C-alpha angles and dihedrals in degrees: 000000000000092000091052092051093047093050092046092051090047092051091049093051093046090051093052091046093051092049093050094047096055115104133187132207128214131175132200143103124305110251099183138004117207107193094177092059099031092237137125130200117226123170091349092305127111118228118195121210137190115256092248094050092045093051094046095050114077103213130174133181112268094024117136110235143166114224126199111199145169130216110240124169092341095308133103110241113196111220099174134020122189131178114242 
């Protein structure tokens, strides 16, 4: 019984780790920049950013970018923004 519980717990933690580590990439032009909320709108989707990432990225409306993001708590969190 103990082996079954250990293997079940291990499978659950590996599943959560794989889901959190997956990232997606999207490219397009920035439609809106919301500095008060540290978000940008790209292809009718909002991408949230940390304050540090938002301040370090120089973004302007109409700029072509490629965004790498993660899903976290139902929101898209941009982890990397590059100009195309």
